[in-house]
Each structure stands twice: as structure tokens, then as C-alpha cells.
KERO-652182 format. One line per 10 residues: number of its first residue (from 1); for each residue x, y, z of N, C-alpha, C. Coordinates in Angstrom, 3 decimals. Atoms other than C-alpha are relative to their C-alpha. Example, Ala and Ser with C-alpha at 12.3 -4.5 7.8 and 13.67 -1.06 7.14 Angstrom:
! residues 2
1> 0.890 -1.190 0.000 12.300 -4.500 7.800 0.900 1.200 0.000; -0.820 -1.190 -0.060 13.670 -1.060 7.140 -0.770 1.090 0.730;
This chain:
! residues 324
1> 1.255 0.138 -0.737 76.117 197.760 99.680 -1.115 0.699 -0.770; 1.126 -0.635 0.657 72.632 198.612 98.463 0.065 -0.054 -1.497; -0.070 0.147 1.448 73.498 197.435 94.953 1.070 0.837 -0.643; -1.070 -0.810 0.577 76.347 199.929 94.497 1.210 -0.861 -0.325; -1.192 0.724 0.396 79.369 198.626 92.636 1.224 0.642 0.611; -1.228 -0.492 -0.615 82.724 198.934 94.361 1.182 -0.463 -0.845; -1.173 0.353 0.790 85.892 199.058 92.277 1.071 -0.590 0.899; -1.065 0.644 -0.762 88.630 196.739 93.465 1.204 -0.214 -0.912; -1.193 0.266 0.785 92.198 196.208 92.349 0.363 1.151 -0.918; -0.458 -1.002 0.972 93.780 198.033 89.441 -0.528 -0.392 -1.383;
11> 0.474 0.340 1.349 92.710 198.256 85.782 0.889 -1.058 -0.646; -0.734 1.067 0.687 93.712 195.249 83.681 0.391 0.492 -1.393; -0.515 -0.486 1.272 95.901 196.138 80.707 0.437 -1.164 -0.887; -0.459 1.007 0.950 97.379 194.274 77.717 0.918 -1.022 0.683; -0.804 1.066 -0.587 98.796 190.895 78.779 -0.517 -0.517 1.325; 0.557 0.437 -1.281 96.784 190.656 82.001 -1.026 -1.111 -0.243; 0.949 1.116 0.099 94.584 187.623 82.691 -0.975 0.065 1.161; 0.991 0.070 -1.072 91.434 187.075 84.725 -0.900 -1.202 -0.231; 0.888 1.157 0.088 88.945 184.303 85.450 0.715 -1.331 0.007; -0.798 1.220 0.093 91.742 181.740 85.773 -0.501 -1.118 0.925;
21> 0.508 1.042 -0.895 90.038 179.937 88.681 -1.037 -0.883 -0.682; 1.000 0.782 0.726 87.385 178.800 86.214 0.614 -1.218 -0.676; -0.659 1.158 0.604 89.977 176.435 84.717 0.069 -1.176 0.967; -0.091 1.056 -1.007 89.993 174.496 87.980 -1.322 -0.265 0.709; 1.194 0.152 -0.832 86.698 175.117 89.777 -1.240 0.512 -0.719; 1.290 -0.432 0.534 83.069 175.401 88.758 -0.716 0.786 1.093; 0.547 -0.818 -1.079 82.271 178.231 91.171 -0.466 1.344 -0.544; 0.480 -1.313 0.460 80.411 181.567 90.890 1.137 1.019 -0.065; -0.998 -1.064 0.132 82.424 184.597 89.796 0.011 0.859 1.261; -0.125 -0.820 -1.200 83.744 186.715 92.654 -0.038 1.492 -0.304;
31> 0.034 -1.421 0.368 83.703 189.984 90.703 -0.501 0.126 -1.432; 0.418 -0.296 1.372 82.357 191.617 87.544 1.101 0.798 -0.686; -1.014 -0.720 0.772 84.698 192.840 84.807 -0.671 0.587 -1.231; 0.642 -0.719 1.098 83.565 195.434 82.280 1.051 0.705 -0.839; -0.963 -0.641 0.897 85.451 196.655 79.217 -0.149 1.512 0.079; 0.032 -1.464 -0.057 86.352 200.344 79.569 0.258 0.612 -1.371; -0.181 -0.430 1.391 87.189 200.540 75.820 -0.086 -1.250 -0.875; 0.049 1.152 0.900 87.016 198.314 72.743 1.218 -0.884 0.242; -1.089 0.910 -0.368 89.084 195.220 73.564 -0.125 -1.320 -0.753; -0.041 1.335 0.555 90.133 191.935 72.013 0.575 -0.933 1.051;
41> -0.397 0.925 -1.060 90.389 188.964 74.376 0.212 -1.394 -0.557; -0.133 1.427 0.241 91.610 185.391 74.212 -0.721 -0.717 1.128; 0.758 0.729 -1.021 89.406 182.896 76.021 0.162 -1.510 -0.204; -0.047 1.458 0.055 89.547 179.203 76.859 -0.920 -0.549 1.084; 0.900 0.585 -0.987 86.945 177.042 78.606 0.700 -1.143 0.740; -0.640 0.977 -0.868 87.705 174.521 81.348 0.174 -1.348 -0.685; -0.087 1.308 0.662 86.980 171.419 79.250 1.146 -0.032 -1.003; -1.086 -0.071 0.981 89.342 172.510 76.480 1.354 0.045 0.695; -1.261 -0.102 -0.751 92.037 173.467 78.987 0.429 -1.352 0.546; -0.337 1.310 -0.567 91.862 170.090 80.706 0.395 -0.991 -1.089;
51> -0.365 0.881 1.106 91.966 168.325 77.368 1.425 0.256 -0.467; -1.364 -0.354 0.411 95.141 170.214 76.404 1.011 -0.497 1.023; -0.914 0.441 -1.064 96.778 169.501 79.778 0.173 -1.515 -0.034; -0.063 1.470 0.045 95.902 165.804 79.536 0.822 -0.471 -1.184; -0.739 0.385 1.197 97.267 165.576 76.001 1.503 0.144 0.210; -1.433 -0.222 -0.179 100.618 167.091 76.943 0.574 -0.861 1.112; -0.460 0.939 -1.021 100.843 164.942 80.061 0.272 -1.366 -0.621; -0.194 1.289 0.669 100.408 161.851 77.903 1.218 0.025 -0.911; -1.168 -0.119 0.868 102.973 163.117 75.402 1.296 0.000 0.815; -1.194 -0.022 -0.851 105.432 163.817 78.207 0.299 -1.396 0.553;
61> -0.204 1.355 -0.518 104.897 160.345 79.695 0.537 -0.917 -1.091; -0.502 0.801 1.118 105.445 158.794 76.260 1.477 0.277 -0.227; -1.402 -0.366 0.166 108.725 160.712 75.957 0.853 -0.615 1.104; -0.738 0.586 -1.119 109.827 159.571 79.424 0.172 -1.505 -0.197; -0.061 1.445 0.235 108.997 155.964 78.533 1.057 -0.328 -1.053; -0.997 0.228 1.058 111.088 156.211 75.364 1.415 0.201 0.541; -1.307 -0.214 -0.629 113.991 157.639 77.373 0.414 -1.232 0.798; -0.320 1.096 -0.915 113.805 154.841 79.945 0.298 -1.302 -0.734; -0.199 1.249 0.732 113.565 152.021 77.402 1.430 -0.154 -0.504; -1.331 0.046 0.599 116.988 152.942 76.025 1.137 0.098 1.019;
71> -1.039 -0.057 -1.034 118.818 153.218 79.365 0.653 -1.378 0.108; -0.729 1.271 0.007 121.522 150.525 79.331 0.779 -0.164 1.292; -0.683 0.317 -1.251 122.751 148.918 82.548 0.419 -1.464 -0.038; -0.467 1.385 -0.037 124.897 145.792 82.792 -0.206 -0.749 -1.289; 0.137 0.660 1.290 124.647 145.075 79.086 -1.429 -0.175 -0.473; 1.406 0.106 0.391 120.831 145.226 79.004 -0.673 1.354 0.129; 0.770 -1.241 -0.108 118.384 148.045 78.410 -1.171 -0.220 0.945; 1.169 0.117 -0.874 115.548 148.804 80.798 -1.209 -0.510 -0.774; 1.098 0.508 0.831 113.187 148.081 77.899 0.008 -1.508 -0.095; -0.109 1.455 0.039 114.487 144.494 77.884 -0.279 -0.618 1.370;
81> 0.089 0.538 -1.364 114.434 144.080 81.660 -1.370 0.222 0.629; 1.245 -0.371 -0.653 111.222 145.834 82.681 -1.192 -0.144 -0.939; 1.245 0.053 0.768 107.635 145.333 81.547 -0.470 1.417 -0.291; 0.555 -1.319 0.315 105.667 148.191 80.016 -0.619 0.626 1.236; 0.621 -0.505 -1.225 103.778 148.491 83.277 1.055 0.526 0.969; -1.062 -0.443 -0.890 107.008 148.740 85.294 0.629 1.306 -0.499; -0.548 -1.231 0.575 108.374 151.362 82.903 -0.938 1.176 0.242; 0.996 -1.041 -0.252 105.144 153.312 83.312 0.091 0.477 1.446; -0.135 -0.366 -1.410 105.501 153.206 87.100 1.268 0.818 0.219; -1.273 -0.698 -0.156 109.110 154.311 86.831 -0.086 1.413 -0.571;
91> 0.158 -1.318 0.625 108.213 157.176 84.480 -0.793 0.942 0.906; 0.801 -0.816 -0.908 105.579 158.398 86.958 0.809 0.465 1.206; -0.777 -0.309 -1.202 108.162 158.379 89.751 1.178 0.928 -0.273; -1.123 -0.881 0.313 110.773 160.451 87.898 -0.257 1.416 0.511; 0.089 -1.388 -0.436 111.452 163.873 89.384 0.822 0.873 -0.948; -0.665 -0.920 0.914 112.694 166.980 87.585 0.852 0.997 0.779; -0.868 -1.011 -0.594 115.501 169.394 88.334 0.646 0.805 -1.125; -0.637 -0.874 0.983 117.259 172.260 86.545 1.359 0.445 0.520; -1.346 -0.462 -0.336 120.958 173.125 86.528 0.383 1.128 -0.949; -0.447 -1.122 0.813 122.393 176.426 85.318 1.354 -0.308 -0.635;
101> -1.279 0.187 0.681 125.372 176.701 82.997 1.152 0.034 1.007; -1.142 0.078 -0.896 128.514 175.636 84.835 -0.248 -0.758 1.285; 0.304 0.766 -1.213 126.699 173.788 87.623 0.522 -1.429 -0.133; -0.458 1.391 -0.028 128.260 170.451 88.601 -1.165 -0.878 0.423; 1.097 0.916 -0.314 125.620 167.717 88.487 0.521 -1.155 0.848; -0.683 1.005 -0.806 127.887 164.890 89.682 1.503 0.247 -0.109; -1.440 -0.272 -0.033 131.571 165.014 90.636 0.778 -1.309 0.133; -0.839 1.203 -0.002 134.221 162.364 90.005 0.536 -0.285 1.402; -0.517 0.419 -1.296 135.182 160.381 93.117 -1.004 0.046 1.124; 1.024 -0.068 -1.039 132.052 161.233 95.096 -0.938 -1.195 -0.103;
111> 0.993 1.071 0.002 129.540 158.604 96.120 -1.348 0.577 -0.412; 1.298 -0.493 0.443 126.131 158.865 94.562 -1.007 -1.113 -0.153; 1.069 0.985 0.154 122.786 157.098 94.427 -1.143 0.561 -0.843; 1.021 -0.616 0.857 120.961 159.230 91.850 0.351 -0.223 -1.465; -0.124 0.263 1.436 120.428 158.344 88.185 -0.684 1.145 -0.748; 0.506 -1.172 0.725 119.869 161.150 85.627 -0.274 -0.309 -1.473; 0.278 -0.023 1.436 118.280 161.512 82.181 -0.135 1.466 -0.405; 0.078 -1.387 0.463 118.669 164.748 80.198 -1.305 0.201 -0.769; 1.257 -0.328 0.678 115.268 166.175 79.257 0.233 1.075 -1.057; -0.380 -1.032 0.970 116.711 169.243 77.548 1.329 0.602 0.433;
121> -1.293 -0.584 -0.309 120.067 170.976 77.327 1.141 -0.964 -0.279; -1.193 0.778 0.294 123.571 169.548 77.301 0.890 -0.090 1.232; -0.888 0.233 -1.139 126.011 168.075 79.827 1.366 -0.426 -0.523; -1.369 0.336 0.383 129.793 167.923 79.469 0.574 -0.985 1.013; -0.554 1.046 -0.849 131.475 164.773 80.816 1.521 0.052 -0.082; -1.462 -0.066 -0.017 135.115 164.884 81.913 0.550 -0.861 1.128; -0.700 0.735 -1.046 137.625 162.870 83.942 1.323 0.703 0.287; -1.281 -0.612 -0.367 140.773 163.942 85.766 1.117 -0.500 -0.903; -1.067 0.596 0.806 142.848 161.603 83.618 -0.045 0.440 -1.460; 0.123 -0.221 1.449 141.469 162.337 80.137 -0.616 1.335 -0.383;
131> 0.650 -1.261 0.347 139.788 165.741 80.365 -1.405 -0.240 -0.535; 1.339 0.161 0.571 136.605 166.173 78.311 -0.077 -1.281 -0.831; 0.118 1.283 0.693 135.421 162.776 77.104 -1.316 -0.146 -0.760; 1.291 0.152 0.688 131.798 163.278 75.986 -0.867 1.229 0.222; 1.017 -1.039 -0.112 128.961 165.708 75.409 -1.349 -0.701 -0.122; 1.282 0.701 -0.021 125.509 164.382 76.347 -1.138 0.978 -0.233; 1.144 -0.852 0.299 122.217 165.766 75.048 -1.315 -0.649 0.361; 1.359 0.444 -0.317 118.458 165.211 75.201 -0.155 -1.504 -0.179; 0.277 1.428 0.052 117.442 161.632 75.976 1.148 -0.864 0.467; -1.145 0.773 -0.480 120.928 160.571 77.064 0.025 0.029 1.529;
141> 0.067 0.209 -1.446 121.665 159.498 80.623 1.398 -0.152 0.578; -1.265 0.209 -0.701 124.413 159.293 83.218 -0.310 -0.336 1.465; 0.203 0.412 -1.388 124.874 157.929 86.744 -0.863 -1.232 0.133; 0.911 1.152 -0.012 122.935 154.785 85.772 0.451 -1.120 0.934; -0.491 1.047 -0.899 125.195 152.546 87.900 -0.538 0.182 1.417; 0.582 -0.255 -1.319 123.560 154.169 90.929 -1.223 -0.869 0.249; 1.152 0.879 -0.174 120.536 151.926 90.275 0.424 -1.395 0.454; -0.510 1.315 -0.411 122.732 148.868 90.896 0.490 0.024 1.441; -0.568 -0.102 -1.338 124.546 150.004 94.038 0.455 1.429 0.213; -0.523 -1.336 -0.252 125.914 153.089 95.738 1.237 0.184 -0.872;
151> -0.991 -0.140 1.064 128.092 154.391 92.934 1.063 1.025 0.359; -1.078 -0.987 -0.066 131.505 156.035 93.139 0.134 0.576 -1.404; 0.061 -0.612 1.319 131.296 158.496 90.287 1.345 -0.102 -0.715; -1.214 0.183 0.794 133.796 157.781 87.519 0.351 1.226 -0.835; -0.233 -1.213 0.796 133.479 161.208 85.868 -0.762 1.155 0.617; 0.705 -1.210 -0.414 132.352 164.767 86.455 -0.907 0.452 -1.135; 0.962 -0.464 1.000 129.243 166.016 84.664 -0.405 1.430 0.335; 0.257 -1.423 -0.204 128.799 169.772 84.241 -0.975 0.493 -1.070; 0.961 -0.566 0.951 125.901 171.647 82.621 0.709 0.949 -0.950; -0.625 -0.868 1.001 127.173 173.167 79.354 -0.733 1.329 -0.084;
161> 0.859 -1.159 -0.183 124.263 175.615 79.568 -1.216 -0.534 0.733; 1.109 0.450 -0.842 120.922 175.425 81.365 -0.522 -1.349 -0.479; 0.417 1.351 0.337 119.895 171.778 81.460 -1.095 -0.455 0.961; 1.071 0.591 -0.814 116.717 170.102 82.669 0.186 -1.510 0.002; -0.233 1.433 -0.123 117.110 166.580 83.982 -1.174 -0.677 0.708; 0.881 0.879 -0.755 114.880 163.755 85.139 0.897 -0.854 0.875; -0.863 0.793 -0.858 116.225 161.848 88.088 -0.804 -0.939 0.889; 0.598 0.956 -0.929 115.493 158.903 90.355 1.071 -0.494 0.949; -0.920 0.533 -0.996 117.142 157.788 93.565 -0.088 -1.517 0.037; -0.036 1.455 -0.042 118.215 154.181 93.930 -1.026 -0.542 1.003;
171> 0.934 0.475 -1.019 116.104 153.811 97.103 -1.422 -0.050 -0.545; 1.330 -0.020 0.596 112.972 154.810 95.192 -0.178 -1.171 -0.964; 0.072 1.078 0.983 113.744 152.314 92.421 -0.169 -1.343 0.694; 0.049 1.283 -0.707 114.324 149.436 94.862 -1.348 -0.195 0.676; 1.289 0.107 -0.670 111.156 150.187 96.833 -1.125 -0.294 -0.986; 1.068 0.129 0.984 109.088 150.306 93.668 0.105 -1.275 -0.830; -0.161 1.104 0.954 110.575 147.574 91.450 0.914 -1.112 0.484; -0.891 1.035 -0.494 113.068 145.628 93.554 1.448 0.268 -0.378; -1.425 -0.149 0.238 116.810 145.101 93.276 0.317 -0.088 -1.496; -0.315 -0.039 1.428 118.212 146.015 89.854 0.777 -1.232 -0.445;
181> -0.780 1.166 0.388 120.717 143.142 89.847 -0.886 -1.224 -0.157; 0.945 1.114 0.132 117.875 140.668 90.422 -0.781 0.105 -1.307; 0.730 -0.197 1.254 115.998 142.193 87.492 0.884 -0.360 -1.196; -0.927 0.331 1.086 119.090 141.903 85.271 0.221 -1.503 -0.101; -0.194 1.454 -0.016 119.444 138.269 86.338 -1.286 -0.768 -0.299; 1.262 0.660 0.318 115.804 137.577 85.467 -0.809 -0.399 1.208; 0.747 0.311 -1.214 114.633 137.371 89.071 -0.922 1.164 0.306; 0.958 -1.043 -0.345 111.553 139.260 90.158 -0.841 -0.460 1.163; 0.838 0.316 -1.166 109.660 139.391 93.443 -1.398 0.578 -0.156; 1.294 -0.675 0.181 106.693 141.233 91.936 -1.149 -0.965 0.166;
191> 1.093 0.955 -0.041 104.617 138.091 91.625 0.177 -1.036 1.097; -0.198 0.955 -1.079 105.901 136.355 94.765 -1.278 -0.108 0.806; 1.274 0.156 -0.696 102.834 134.871 96.500 0.126 0.319 1.478; 0.074 -0.223 -1.428 101.818 135.929 99.967 -0.475 -1.279 0.675; 0.554 1.147 -0.701 100.999 133.376 102.655 -1.498 -0.078 -0.223; 1.425 0.159 0.284 97.583 131.958 101.778 -0.332 0.129 -1.460; 0.215 -0.143 1.435 98.026 132.523 98.038 0.926 -0.957 -0.729; -0.798 0.988 0.710 99.182 129.765 95.715 0.866 0.665 -1.055; -0.919 -0.522 1.001 102.181 130.420 93.493 -0.568 -0.189 -1.389; 0.442 0.092 1.387 101.322 131.182 89.885 -1.462 0.287 -0.199;
201> 1.414 -0.312 0.149 97.708 132.147 90.605 -0.210 1.484 0.171; 0.339 -1.411 -0.142 96.060 135.533 90.375 -1.135 0.197 0.995; 1.090 -0.090 -0.950 93.462 134.760 93.043 0.398 0.852 1.196; -0.256 -0.823 -1.164 93.107 137.069 96.012 0.417 -0.885 1.173; -0.481 0.746 -1.152 94.895 135.970 99.154 -1.098 -0.103 1.052; 0.962 0.183 -1.072 92.794 134.583 102.005 0.745 -0.134 1.315; -0.679 -0.001 -1.285 93.938 135.334 105.544 -1.018 0.115 1.123; 0.825 -0.193 -1.184 92.530 135.350 109.056 0.622 1.093 0.846; -0.490 -1.078 -0.852 92.864 138.047 111.678 1.200 -0.451 0.828; -1.102 0.522 -0.814 95.186 135.801 113.705 1.323 0.001 -0.759;
211> -1.223 0.013 0.804 97.684 135.821 110.819 0.577 1.392 -0.210; -0.432 -1.372 0.194 98.009 139.608 110.934 0.601 0.582 1.272; -0.636 -0.705 -1.103 100.300 141.679 113.144 -0.414 1.466 -0.094; 0.532 -1.354 0.033 98.485 144.944 113.922 1.004 0.952 0.632; -1.018 -0.947 -0.450 100.929 147.856 114.230 -0.609 1.216 0.698; 0.622 -1.178 -0.595 98.815 150.943 114.827 -1.175 0.449 -0.854; 1.144 -0.559 0.717 95.727 152.899 113.770 0.467 1.133 -0.908; -0.350 -1.046 0.960 96.133 155.020 110.634 -1.014 1.130 -0.013; 1.029 -1.029 0.040 92.809 156.813 110.772 -1.342 -0.540 0.448; 1.329 0.371 -0.474 89.239 156.824 112.071 -1.028 0.781 -0.798;
221> 1.053 -0.635 0.763 86.140 157.536 109.981 -1.346 -0.134 0.673; 1.344 0.011 -0.573 82.389 157.762 110.508 -0.487 -1.414 0.304; 0.525 1.345 -0.169 81.801 154.007 110.185 1.082 -1.037 0.291; -1.041 0.974 -0.308 85.117 152.436 111.142 1.361 0.651 0.105; -1.370 -0.495 -0.098 88.862 152.741 111.351 0.910 -0.832 -0.882; -0.982 0.691 0.849 91.939 151.761 109.322 1.263 -0.222 0.822; -1.189 0.359 -0.771 94.882 149.944 110.904 1.126 -0.419 -0.938; -1.189 0.442 0.722 98.421 149.385 109.643 0.374 -1.391 0.516; -0.286 1.369 -0.409 99.189 145.648 109.660 1.062 -0.618 -0.898; -0.897 0.836 0.782 101.744 143.101 108.467 -0.450 -1.443 0.127;
231> 0.287 1.429 -0.061 101.290 139.434 107.621 1.155 -0.662 0.743; -1.042 0.569 -0.851 103.183 137.512 110.317 0.928 -0.941 -0.758; -0.793 1.017 0.680 104.340 134.758 107.970 0.620 0.486 -1.302; -0.517 -0.530 1.265 105.303 137.060 105.094 1.472 0.353 0.141; -1.429 -0.286 -0.125 109.089 137.014 104.666 0.384 1.361 -0.569; -0.313 -1.298 0.609 108.959 140.216 102.574 -0.388 1.169 0.897; 0.372 -1.047 -0.944 107.420 142.160 105.471 -0.830 1.105 -0.608; 0.820 -1.023 0.640 104.882 143.958 103.268 -1.002 0.574 0.994; 0.971 -0.663 -0.862 102.589 146.467 104.953 -1.346 0.090 -0.710; 1.350 -0.029 0.535 98.823 146.541 104.498 -0.865 0.929 0.832;
241> 1.015 -0.760 -0.732 95.859 148.682 105.461 -1.176 -0.930 0.256; 1.136 0.840 -0.379 93.129 146.826 107.336 -1.157 0.906 0.382; 1.163 -0.838 -0.278 89.758 148.544 107.183 -0.986 -0.781 0.845; 0.884 0.685 -0.956 87.517 147.635 110.125 -1.327 0.757 0.082; 1.317 -0.619 -0.043 83.775 148.289 110.020 -0.959 -0.863 0.803; 1.022 0.713 -0.753 80.881 147.345 112.265 -1.154 -0.363 -0.927; 1.114 0.431 0.840 78.272 145.256 110.471 -1.299 0.647 0.464; 1.215 -0.614 -0.547 75.622 146.674 112.794 -0.163 1.425 -0.533; 0.064 -1.384 0.481 76.497 150.254 111.768 -0.326 0.038 -1.487; 0.274 0.059 1.438 76.441 149.282 108.100 -1.477 -0.257 -0.259;
251> 1.413 0.364 0.189 72.992 147.704 108.380 -0.914 1.125 0.464; 0.855 -1.065 -0.545 71.523 150.479 110.547 -0.067 1.213 -0.922; -0.041 -1.155 0.898 72.574 153.087 107.983 -0.348 -0.360 -1.442; 0.418 0.416 1.324 71.392 151.060 104.992 1.107 0.043 -1.037; -1.150 -0.125 0.885 74.868 150.883 103.478 0.455 -1.323 -0.603; -0.450 1.315 0.484 74.959 147.189 102.550 0.356 0.016 -1.485; -0.241 -0.005 1.443 74.641 147.720 98.794 1.177 0.913 -0.344; -1.085 -0.943 0.258 76.964 150.717 98.850 1.358 -0.624 0.310; -1.265 0.602 -0.417 79.688 148.829 100.709 0.387 -1.144 -0.930; -0.296 1.103 0.910 79.386 145.781 98.471 0.433 0.506 -1.373;
261> -0.405 -0.576 1.282 79.609 147.940 95.347 1.442 0.514 0.076; -1.370 -0.478 -0.179 82.772 149.585 96.706 0.987 -1.155 -0.019; -0.874 1.177 -0.064 84.281 146.187 97.452 0.200 -0.600 -1.374; -0.098 0.597 1.331 83.507 144.853 93.973 0.838 0.858 -0.949; -0.793 -0.903 0.836 84.985 147.937 92.287 1.472 -0.097 0.380; -1.384 0.079 -0.463 88.131 147.796 94.435 0.658 -1.306 -0.426; -0.551 1.300 0.373 88.563 144.104 93.599 0.455 -0.025 -1.456; -0.346 -0.023 1.418 88.796 144.985 89.894 1.101 1.004 -0.324; -0.989 -1.041 0.269 91.154 147.962 90.207 1.417 -0.518 0.214; -1.408 0.368 -0.132 94.891 147.523 89.708 0.847 1.153 -0.533;
271> -0.749 -1.189 0.398 96.906 150.750 89.685 0.944 0.368 1.131; -0.977 -0.279 -1.057 100.047 151.860 91.550 -0.412 1.088 0.972; 0.393 -1.090 -0.884 98.305 154.920 93.021 -1.345 -0.257 0.679; 1.261 0.359 -0.648 95.172 153.082 94.235 0.235 -1.232 0.859; -0.147 1.147 -0.880 94.968 150.686 97.153 -0.437 -1.281 -0.697; 0.302 1.277 0.628 95.014 147.079 95.994 -0.759 -0.885 0.989; 0.831 0.854 -0.851 92.239 144.926 97.447 0.539 -1.429 0.012; -0.475 1.368 -0.110 93.352 141.534 98.770 -1.076 -0.955 0.494; 0.997 0.943 -0.496 90.643 139.935 100.853 -0.901 0.678 1.024; 0.923 -0.453 -1.036 87.742 140.355 103.249 -0.149 -1.112 1.022;
281> 0.232 1.006 -1.042 87.040 138.607 106.512 -1.014 0.559 0.988; 1.003 -0.410 -0.973 84.375 138.681 109.209 0.314 -0.666 1.330; -0.275 0.544 -1.327 85.057 138.264 112.925 -1.037 0.547 0.959; 0.957 -0.413 -1.024 82.837 138.494 115.986 0.718 0.261 1.302; -0.541 -0.324 -1.314 83.860 140.246 119.175 -1.048 -0.321 1.045; 0.931 0.371 -1.053 82.282 138.938 122.365 0.333 0.740 1.286; -0.198 -0.678 -1.273 81.803 140.592 125.716 0.622 -0.965 0.990; -0.644 0.838 -0.998 83.459 139.318 128.875 -0.870 -1.160 0.447; 0.900 1.062 -0.418 80.367 137.250 129.732 -0.276 -1.014 -1.082; 0.187 0.966 1.078 80.505 135.448 126.410 -1.103 0.363 -0.961;
291> 1.069 -0.392 0.895 77.582 137.286 124.839 0.537 0.679 -1.247; -0.426 -0.605 1.255 77.854 138.391 121.205 -0.187 1.507 0.090; 0.080 -1.457 -0.079 78.675 142.082 121.110 -0.163 0.627 -1.372; 0.124 -0.575 1.333 79.280 142.980 117.470 0.824 -0.796 -0.994; -0.725 0.652 1.081 80.457 141.655 114.138 0.799 1.061 -0.749; -0.888 -0.945 0.664 83.427 143.375 112.510 0.296 -0.502 -1.402; -0.345 0.314 1.377 83.902 143.428 108.750 1.397 0.549 -0.264; -1.381 -0.400 0.223 87.594 143.519 107.835 0.356 -0.135 -1.469; -0.429 0.026 1.389 89.029 144.354 104.434 1.479 0.343 -0.062; -1.455 -0.166 0.053 92.731 144.037 103.622 0.410 0.614 -1.324;
301> -0.515 -0.672 1.180 94.440 146.400 101.195 1.511 0.079 0.089; -1.426 -0.320 0.037 98.035 146.703 100.100 0.079 1.501 0.090; 0.321 -1.348 -0.436 98.460 150.080 101.655 0.998 1.090 -0.250; -0.962 -1.073 -0.176 101.718 151.947 101.533 0.751 0.341 -1.277; -0.927 -0.535 0.992 103.404 154.103 98.927 1.080 0.737 0.774; -1.091 -0.639 -0.718 106.781 155.497 99.917 0.476 1.247 -0.724; -0.543 -1.218 0.577 108.108 158.982 99.376 1.486 -0.179 -0.245; -1.417 0.071 0.310 111.628 159.756 98.237 0.826 -0.136 1.275; -0.732 0.112 -1.252 112.657 159.962 101.891 -0.316 -1.301 0.729; 0.311 1.273 -0.610 111.234 156.532 102.610 -1.112 0.075 1.029;
311> 1.072 -0.121 -0.972 108.384 157.879 104.704 -1.305 -0.487 -0.618; 1.232 0.543 0.567 104.998 156.156 104.314 -1.033 1.078 -0.266; 1.130 -0.861 0.318 102.113 157.912 102.635 -1.237 -0.878 0.078; 1.157 0.856 -0.206 98.823 156.450 103.867 -1.162 0.501 -0.842; 1.088 -0.372 0.886 96.039 156.454 101.314 -1.344 -0.398 0.592; 1.339 0.286 -0.487 92.320 156.491 102.032 -0.515 -1.313 -0.565; 0.614 1.253 0.469 90.680 153.054 101.877 -1.331 0.342 -0.662; 1.204 -0.356 0.756 87.934 153.254 99.275 -1.096 -1.045 0.078; 1.026 1.024 0.035 86.101 150.002 99.839 0.080 -0.948 1.160; 0.019 1.029 -1.038 85.101 147.299 102.280 -1.031 -1.036 -0.367;
321> 0.935 1.084 0.323 83.231 143.997 102.157 -0.864 -0.284 1.206; 0.924 0.247 -1.105 80.172 143.500 104.290 -0.595 -1.386 -0.099; 0.649 1.308 -0.025 78.984 140.062 105.285 -1.500 0.164 0.063; 1.470 -0.147 0.008 75.299 139.452 104.763 -0.608 -1.024 0.944;
């Protein structure tokens, strides 16, 4: 108070760090730090730090992609079966785990639905009949049959010393890319057209509100709400987010250009972690006496990403289309 400085915490000695929040946030400093003797410091700015993090993330993703391309299942490698885009999605979905020396990763005779890739370390493979049969190292994999079906493990895999693994559950793989056997057989549902979309075209699907089965409300915002819906005639039962906005509210707040810009941007985006825009529609709600009450602008997005437990993660709708 009154301009007096108050000492907080303890003195910082060799090896201590400070100012680390600056690597994440552009906010004012919460305290002053003054050298009490001649000192040599290492410093890094936020832009450089983010550049380094991004570089190593890209290098790690490249390594994961190389691992996945060489995984062999049913006589074919994933590099032969999956597109680069699919491999990228799969690499993003891989999770990491660490096992200490002597830990059993999988045990012979047990059922399993997890596929592993060794990121670092070594795993010893053995069977009851033959004893030790193999030693697996970085980039090698085991439990790959779990991607085809629930697998009865044919061998026991034990960490020779601390080992870091990448893993994926069969359920995650199927939800993201479809059935592995279909992929091996050359069948893919990725490009299967929805009702209202012609086969072999990349045009956005056109639907009406009557063709949608509204399940429940996902969220409510300042200018509308988002509902979870399914297309009644869709045999795949895909889920979508339907963004509902009042045209009157859009016009009154001068948001026409803003909403149209959002819609146009969303229509061009295509990424597994961003809602995929499908179509827009405009409907009018009428009062009981038949008078026009309001016009609703509806925008359909492919909405749901699934967690490892199969629970839906609802993403924020970023765009909507306003009728003029």
C-alpha cells in the first residue's frame, strides 16, 4: 500500500524459473523481480516458444504417420488401405501410455480390443508353448488384430524396461474410420451419400425440416439455439447439429453480413475437429390464428465427435445462413 513494495514467496535460486505464464497469455506481470546479485538468465519469448512447440508437434505427427503406414493387418498395411487424410485422423486419435519394466501390457488368452505401437523402449513377446518368441522395439506394433474384432491374445507382451506406447481402441477406430474388414475389402462408407445428396457428387446435401428427427436441445445462445437431430431416412443414423436462429433478431442486430460470412467460411472448411456444414434452410412459424410470427434460419452441421468411452462431445456451431 502507498507504493511500498511487499516481498512475497521465497528467493529464486539457480534452476528456478519465473514469468512462465507469458508463454501462454499476453497479460500484465503480477509481480516485480529484481536481481539481488549479478545473475545470468535464460529467456525465451512467447512467439519462439510456440514456434518450437508447433515444430515438435509436427515432427511427432510425422513419426506417428510413419508408424501407422507400416502396420500390417490381414496381409495389407494401413498405408495401402487408408488415405493420407485417414492416417492423419488416426494419428491425432492415438493416446499414450507408459509401462514400467516387468509390467504386462497384454496377457495370452485374455480378450482385448486395444492396438499398440511402441514409441520408445522394448517389449518382450512370449507364449506358453514356446517361451520368448520376439523382442519388439520402437515403431513396432502388437495387438493389431484388435482392430478387426475382439481379439483373444495369442501371446503375452511384457515391458523389458520402461516403454512408452501409442494405443487405440477398436471402438474408436470403427467410429472414426469404419469397420476394418470393410476397409481391407476395399469397401468404404466415408463417401456414402446422405438422403438428398447424389452419389459421387461433392455438393452439399439439401434437406427440409420435415426430414429431420429432432432429439433434444444441445445449447442456447444469445441469438438462437442448437438442437441434436438425425435424418429420418439416413440408414447410417448419423447425428447432426441444427442451428436455429430468428431472422428478425439477425436483422434487428445488423448481423446479416456477419452471419453470411460465417456461413461461407464454414462451407469451405473440412477438418475432423471442426463442424462440417451441410445445408441451410428457412422456415416460417405461424401463430394459432394463421398470422406470420417469425422466420427461422436453420443450418445443419455434422455435429458429433465421440470420446474413447463413446460419449458425445458437442462442439460449438460457428456459422449459420441467413435468408435475405
